[in-house]
C-alpha positions in Angstrom: 0.1 -0.1 0.0 1.2 3.5 -0.8 -0.5 6.7 0.3 -0.4 10.4 -0.4 -1.7 13.2 1.8 -2.8 16.6 0.9 -4.3 19.3 3.1 -6.5 21.9 1.6 -7.0 23.8 5.0 -10.7 22.4 5.1 -9.8 18.5 5.1 -6.9 16.2 4.9 -7.2 13.7 1.9 -5.3 10.4 2.1 -5.2 8.8 -1.3 -4.6 5.1 -0.8 -3.1 3.1 -3.7 -2.6 -0.6 -4.2 -4.0 -3.2 -1.5 -5.0 -2.7 2.0 -4.3 -6.0 3.9 -2.3 -7.4 6.4 1.0 -6.4 4.4 0.0 -2.8 4.8 -0.2 -3.0 8.6 3.1 -1.3 9.3 2.7 1.3 6.6 -0.9 2.1 7.8 0.5 2.6 11.5 3.0 5.0 10.2 -0.1 6.8 8.4 -2.0 7.0 11.5 0.9 8.5 13.4 0.9 11.3 10.7 -2.8 11.8 11.0 -2.6 12.3 14.9 -1.9 15.9 14.4 -5.3 16.6 12.8 -7.6 17.7 15.5 -11.1 18.8 15.0 -10.9 18.6 11.4 -11.8 16.0 8.7 -9.9 13.1 7.1 -11.1 11.7 3.8 -9.6 8.6 2.9 -9.6 8.4 -1.1 -9.9 4.8 -2.0 -10.3 5.3 -5.8 -6.8 3.8 -6.4 -7.2 1.0 -3.9 -7.6 -2.3 -5.9 -8.1 -4.7 -3.0 -9.0 -4.5 0.7 -9.6 -7.6 2.9 -11.0 -8.0 6.2 -7.6 -6.9 7.9 -7.7 -3.7 5.8 -11.3 -3.0 6.9 -10.1 -3.6 10.5 -7.4 -0.9 10.0 -10.1 1.6 8.8 -11.8 0.7 11.9 -8.7 1.5 14.0 -8.1 4.9 12.0 -11.9 5.8 12.8 -11.5 5.0 16.4 -8.1 7.0 16.5 -9.7 10.0 14.6 -12.8 10.0 16.9 -10.8 10.4 19.9 -9.3 13.9 18.6 -12.8 14.8 17.2 -11.7 14.5 13.9 -14.5 13.3 11.3 -13.6 10.7 8.9 -15.1 9.6 5.5 -14.3 7.1 2.8 -14.5 8.3 -0.8 -14.8 6.7 -4.2 -14.4 3.1 -3.3 -14.1 0.8 -6.4 -16.8 -1.7 -6.8 -14.8 -4.5 -5.2 -14.1 -2.6 -2.2 -17.5 -1.1 -2.0 -19.0 -4.7 -2.1 -16.9 -5.6 1.0 -18.1 -2.4 2.8 -21.7 -3.3 2.0 -21.3 -7.0 2.8 -19.8 -6.4 6.3 -22.5 -3.5 6.9 -19.3 -1.2 7.2 -21.2 1.1 5.4 -23.6 1.9 8.1 -20.6 2.9 10.3 -18.5 4.9 7.8 -19.6 7.8 6.0 -19.0 6.9 2.2 -19.1 9.3 -0.7 -19.3 7.9 -4.1 
């Protein structure tokens, strides 16, 4: 997994690329460390370049949500590809996360 971050003053957008799975665990932890400075703002995870996500990857997004919630930071998932969106719907994660097409 690769990621790029951009801050437009209103939100931090994190563009994820590749696969979000167990192999991305360490990289995702680094990302969460970088996001810990975002307080009372908004973080958008752009999933448009994410080719695959498994249950571990989904768990990483739940961890991110918990971390950001403790800082009062809103989180949303944007532009998931069909396979990723299907996983979010099958696991009913779409009821927990704010998902923007």
